[in-house]
C-alpha positions as MATLAB code, in Angstrom:
seq = 'MSNTEIDLAQRLARVNARIEAAARQAGRDPAEITLLAVSKTKPLEMVDAFATLGQRHFGENYVQEGVAKQQQRPDLIWHMIGPIQSNKTRLIAEHFDWVHAIDRFKIARRLSEQRPVEKGPLPVLIEVNTSNEPTKAGVMPDEALALAEQILALPSLELRGLMTIPARSQGLENQRRPFRLLRETLERINRALGVELNELSMGMSGDLEAAILEGATIVRVGTDLFGPRDYGARAQA';
ca = [
     -44.221    9.770   22.611;
     -46.328   12.881   21.357;
     -50.187   12.320   20.399;
     -48.936   12.583   16.949;
     -46.369    9.771   17.349;
     -48.887    7.505   19.356;
     -51.164    8.114   16.367;
     -48.449    7.184   13.452;
     -47.781    3.903   15.771;
     -51.168    3.090   16.110;
     -51.462    3.327   12.146;
     -48.508    1.577   11.436;
     -49.459   -1.390   13.931;
     -53.066   -1.413   12.037;
     -51.321   -1.928    8.727;
     -49.317   -4.470    9.797;
     -51.880   -6.700   11.620;
     -54.167   -6.449    8.494;
     -50.482   -7.565    6.789;
     -50.393  -10.288    8.830;
     -53.949  -11.433    8.995;
     -54.197  -11.776    5.207;
     -50.704  -13.489    4.982;
     -52.483  -16.050    7.600;
     -55.210  -16.668    5.324;
     -53.465  -17.326    2.968;
     -51.041  -19.905    4.165;
     -47.896  -17.194    4.093;
     -45.471  -16.171    6.320;
     -46.017  -12.613    6.712;
     -42.192  -12.062    6.328;
     -42.595  -12.755    3.081;
     -44.153   -9.712    2.766;
     -42.498   -5.964    2.588;
     -44.672   -3.019    3.275;
     -43.553    0.149    1.544;
     -44.799    3.297    3.186;
     -46.056    5.878    0.196;
     -44.351    9.173    1.565;
     -44.930   11.089   -1.514;
     -46.007   14.521   -0.268;
     -45.596   14.373    3.026;
     -42.630   15.833    5.866;
     -39.583   14.145    6.370;
     -41.178   14.591   10.347;
     -43.151   12.087    9.427;
     -40.835    9.606    7.643;
     -38.629    9.807   10.722;
     -41.216    9.342   12.836;
     -41.769    5.967   11.079;
     -38.918    5.044   10.545;
     -38.086    5.101   14.619;
     -40.973    2.589   14.828;
     -39.150    0.541   12.859;
     -39.918    1.370    8.961;
     -37.222    0.733    6.553;
     -38.961    1.087    3.393;
     -40.629    4.250    1.633;
     -41.875    4.998   -1.690;
     -41.533    8.082   -3.541;
     -43.555    9.303   -7.033;
     -41.785   12.754   -7.603;
     -38.150   12.434   -7.952;
     -36.830   15.347   -6.731;
     -38.619   15.332   -3.829;
     -37.665   11.714   -3.205;
     -34.323   12.922   -3.674;
     -34.117   15.532   -1.171;
     -35.816   13.386    1.643;
     -32.869   10.350    0.263;
     -30.177   13.349    1.102;
     -31.831   13.841    4.715;
     -32.298    9.937    5.159;
     -29.851    7.832    3.617;
     -29.769    5.312    5.788;
     -33.657    3.995    4.667;
     -34.533    2.025    1.193;
     -36.329    4.070   -1.209;
     -38.399    3.218   -4.424;
     -39.404    5.000   -6.850;
     -43.399    4.201   -7.658;
     -44.691    6.648  -10.256;
     -44.050    7.332  -13.925;
     -40.502    8.327  -14.947;
     -39.966   10.764  -17.803;
     -36.580   10.638  -20.027;
     -35.321   13.370  -18.322;
     -35.604   12.452  -14.422;
     -33.441    8.822  -15.410;
     -30.653   10.045  -14.295;
     -31.507   11.360  -10.933;
     -33.801    7.987  -10.338;
     -30.595    5.830  -11.174;
     -27.653    7.790   -9.617;
     -30.599    8.108   -5.712;
     -33.108    5.714   -5.512;
     -32.656    1.710   -4.274;
     -35.388    0.713   -6.399;
     -37.369    1.019   -9.285;
     -41.411   -0.008   -9.453;
     -42.948    1.637  -12.924;
     -40.517    0.570  -15.890;
     -43.155    0.427  -19.113;
     -40.808    1.177  -21.693;
     -37.409    0.006  -22.812;
     -36.105    3.556  -23.624;
     -36.475    4.171  -20.142;
     -34.869    0.863  -18.554;
     -32.025    1.548  -20.968;
     -31.134    5.040  -19.757;
     -31.919    3.736  -15.891;
     -29.082    0.788  -17.079;
     -26.653    3.135  -18.612;
     -26.792    6.066  -15.853;
     -26.771    3.618  -12.535;
     -23.197    4.621  -10.968;
     -21.046    1.434  -10.759;
     -20.264    1.590   -7.497;
     -24.148    1.301   -6.738;
     -24.034   -1.891   -8.172;
     -27.363   -3.284  -10.156;
     -30.914   -1.735   -9.466;
     -33.263   -3.412   -8.381;
     -36.330   -2.923  -11.117;
     -40.235   -4.249  -11.893;
     -42.330   -3.779  -15.038;
     -45.425   -2.219  -14.647;
     -48.740   -4.076  -16.048;
     -51.874   -2.577  -17.075;
     -54.097   -5.486  -15.685;
     -57.424   -3.625  -15.474;
     -57.044   -2.636  -19.687;
     -57.369    1.218  -19.227;
     -56.674    3.138  -22.180;
     -55.288    6.137  -19.871;
     -53.335    4.308  -17.603;
     -49.625    3.253  -17.537;
     -48.101    0.157  -17.882;
     -47.052   -2.857  -20.239;
     -50.393   -5.244  -21.352;
     -49.912   -8.594  -20.103;
     -49.081   -9.920  -22.997;
     -46.385   -7.727  -23.637;
     -44.562   -8.179  -20.432;
     -42.319  -11.176  -21.858;
     -40.776   -8.820  -24.289;
     -39.592   -5.995  -21.834;
     -38.900   -8.317  -19.475;
     -36.528  -10.359  -21.526;
     -34.987   -6.945  -22.798;
     -34.570   -5.583  -19.806;
     -32.194   -8.716  -18.462;
     -30.406   -8.198  -21.416;
     -29.417   -4.501  -19.268;
     -25.986   -4.919  -17.415;
     -26.972   -2.418  -14.710;
     -30.260   -3.375  -13.825;
     -32.070   -6.597  -11.889;
     -35.480   -7.440  -12.647;
     -37.056   -8.475   -9.656;
     -40.740   -9.357  -11.384;
     -43.913   -6.967  -11.872;
     -46.112   -4.355  -10.277;
     -49.232   -2.728  -11.193;
     -51.720   -0.402  -10.094;
     -55.689   -2.085  -10.685;
     -58.512   -0.062  -11.662;
     -60.698    0.362   -8.156;
     -63.232   -1.889   -7.458;
     -65.178   -3.451   -4.461;
     -65.495   -6.832   -2.926;
     -62.773   -9.304   -2.659;
     -63.629  -11.502   -5.453;
     -63.650   -8.356   -7.923;
     -59.850   -6.711   -6.280;
     -58.213  -10.204   -6.006;
     -58.835  -10.637  -10.241;
     -56.186   -8.261  -11.560;
     -53.570   -8.982   -8.805;
     -53.954  -12.902   -9.946;
     -53.392  -11.495  -13.757;
     -50.461  -10.102  -12.506;
     -49.376  -13.456  -10.786;
     -49.585  -15.208  -13.318;
     -48.169  -13.139  -15.585;
     -45.023  -13.367  -13.500;
     -45.533  -16.987  -13.796;
     -45.456  -17.277  -17.550;
     -42.310  -15.054  -17.946;
     -40.176  -17.498  -15.461;
     -41.559  -20.703  -17.658;
     -40.823  -19.099  -21.094;
     -37.822  -17.457  -19.908;
     -35.740  -19.845  -17.594;
     -35.963  -17.195  -14.542;
     -37.057  -17.573  -11.158;
     -37.978  -13.804  -10.697;
     -40.459  -13.023   -7.335;
     -41.597   -9.862   -6.609;
     -45.306   -8.616   -7.104;
     -45.708   -5.494   -6.145;
     -49.447   -5.018   -5.932;
     -51.878   -3.677   -3.239;
     -52.764   -0.578   -1.480;
     -54.397    0.960    1.384;
     -57.601   -0.141   -0.109;
     -57.432   -3.481   -1.144;
     -53.999   -4.762    0.323;
     -55.588   -7.991    1.805;
     -56.889   -9.237   -1.603;
     -52.978   -8.355   -3.095;
     -51.655  -10.548   -0.654;
     -54.221  -13.471   -1.008;
     -53.185  -13.535   -4.716;
     -49.238  -13.476   -3.874;
     -47.901   -9.861   -3.169;
     -44.454   -9.584   -1.844;
     -44.476   -5.464   -1.774;
     -47.591   -3.549   -0.630;
     -47.674    0.454   -1.041;
     -49.605    1.948    2.056;
     -49.794    5.653    1.652;
     -53.515    6.823    3.148;
     -53.777    4.518    5.888;
     -49.912    5.633    7.279;
     -49.519    8.814    6.357;
     -53.242   10.474    6.307;
     -55.002   12.239    2.895;
     -52.330   13.767    0.409;
     -51.638   17.667    0.132;
     -50.667   17.623   -3.013;
     -50.679   21.742   -3.170;
     -48.004   21.521   -0.638;
     -45.733   19.012   -2.214;
     -42.483   19.763   -4.306;
     -41.869   20.160   -7.818;
     -41.245   17.047   -9.988;
];
């Protein structure tokens, strides 16, 4: 292995060790938690290196960049985790395996209408604004139930749960608070609609422990795996 490959292997091992330790602290099986490697703006060579190490799930924010990578690595599982524009829904529906950031029924309806039948229903998550930030995407927690009910009626989407990107905070209890709110929101939806949605996409490099303690099933890690972002080098979305 090259020095770069050894470095990436060490990074992946450290992140997986953090996930395992947090899961054990929460009394959970680490196998319940999916590590989503956020590869936005990073070259395909790094994706290839992590894939060689056993990483299967990758997240992209920019549609065209993500599609270009998928065309080279169709064997991997690709998640769209960024904001969704109406004019990009067809590409997303045709190429991605998961969508994490639905906060409008219009977007959900377009994804359902444009999903190729042969690919099967598209797994999706509703983005919830758990920090009540006016500039941040996502529905308010008390709006999530209505959107969930609408999405569940769409034939080519499979609603799996909720996602959030809370405001940055320090201290474990402060970090846990928005994640707890997301978990409680999912529990309310399940009770009200008689469903068993079970995915919580929450937690990143700086707060994945807090998220796992509150029930995260998907943690999205970019910086601690790939290093700092170079946004000037990314493909246009």
